[in-house]
C-alpha positions as CSV (number, residue, x, y, z in Angstrom):
1,M,-6.4,18.8,5.2
2,E,-7.0,15.3,3.9
3,K,-6.3,14.3,0.4
4,S,-5.9,10.9,-1.2
5,V,-3.1,8.6,-2.4
6,T,-3.5,5.9,-5.0
7,V,-2.7,2.4,-3.6
8,L,-1.8,0.0,-6.4
9,A,-2.2,-3.8,-5.7
10,F,-0.2,-6.4,-7.6
11,A,-0.6,-10.1,-8.1
12,S,-2.5,-11.9,-5.3
13,L,-3.2,-8.6,-3.6
14,R,-5.6,-7.6,-6.4
15,E,-7.8,-10.5,-5.3
16,A,-7.4,-9.6,-1.6
17,I,-8.5,-6.0,-2.3
18,G,-10.9,-6.8,-5.2
19,S,-9.3,-4.2,-7.5
20,D,-5.9,-3.3,-8.8
21,R,-6.1,0.2,-7.2
22,V,-7.9,2.0,-4.5
23,A,-7.8,5.6,-3.2
24,M,-7.1,6.2,0.4
25,T,-7.1,9.5,2.3
26,V,-3.9,10.5,4.1
27,N,-3.0,13.4,6.4
28,G,0.2,15.2,6.0
29,G,3.0,13.3,7.7
30,S,1.5,9.9,7.2
31,S,4.0,7.0,6.9
32,A,3.9,4.1,4.5
33,G,3.5,1.7,7.4
34,E,0.5,3.7,8.7
35,L,-1.1,3.6,5.3
36,L,-0.5,-0.2,5.1
37,S,-2.1,-0.6,8.5
38,R,-5.2,1.2,7.2
39,V,-5.3,-0.9,4.0
40,C,-5.1,-4.1,6.2
41,A,-7.9,-2.7,8.4
42,Q,-10.1,-2.0,5.4
43,Y,-9.2,-5.1,3.5
44,P,-8.4,-7.9,6.1
45,A,-7.2,-10.4,3.5
46,V,-4.2,-8.1,2.9
47,A,-3.0,-8.7,6.5
48,A,-1.9,-12.2,5.6
49,Y,0.7,-10.7,3.2
50,R,1.8,-7.8,5.5
51,K,5.2,-9.2,6.7
52,S,6.4,-10.1,3.2
53,L,5.1,-7.0,1.3
54,R,7.4,-4.5,-0.4
55,I,6.2,-1.0,-0.6
56,A,7.1,1.5,-3.3
57,V,6.2,5.2,-3.2
58,N,6.2,6.9,-6.6
59,G,8.3,4.1,-8.1
60,E,10.9,3.9,-5.4
61,Y,11.1,1.1,-2.8
62,V,10.8,2.5,0.7
63,D,10.6,1.2,4.3
64,A,7.6,1.5,6.5
65,S,8.8,4.8,8.0
66,A,8.9,6.6,4.7
67,S,6.5,9.6,4.3
68,V,3.4,9.4,2.2
69,A,1.9,12.6,0.9
70,P,-1.3,13.5,-0.9
71,G,-1.1,12.7,-4.6
72,D,1.5,9.9,-4.1
73,E,1.2,6.5,-5.8
74,V,1.9,3.7,-3.3
75,A,2.5,0.2,-4.7
76,L,2.1,-2.9,-2.6
77,L,4.1,-5.8,-4.0
78,P,3.8,-9.3,-2.6
79,P,6.8,-11.7,-3.0
80,V,7.1,-13.1,-6.5
81,A,7.6,-16.9,-6.8
82,G,9.9,-18.0,-9.6
83,G,10.9,-21.2,-11.1
């Protein structure tokens, strides 16, 4: 059974996606890395950021192998430049 997760895009990723959030369907047992691959396929401009992105699921930073379940909120965070 497929259900959706909310993918939140911050900073420059908003422009790459064209929105600050999108809904993506996931199957049970999907990983954060698999979801990121699907986001990059659907929004090719995101691929330029892929290696430097941080991923958070439900407010907790995770690595690409972390599970993503229907109803989760997945944030994609590009590096932040400071001065």
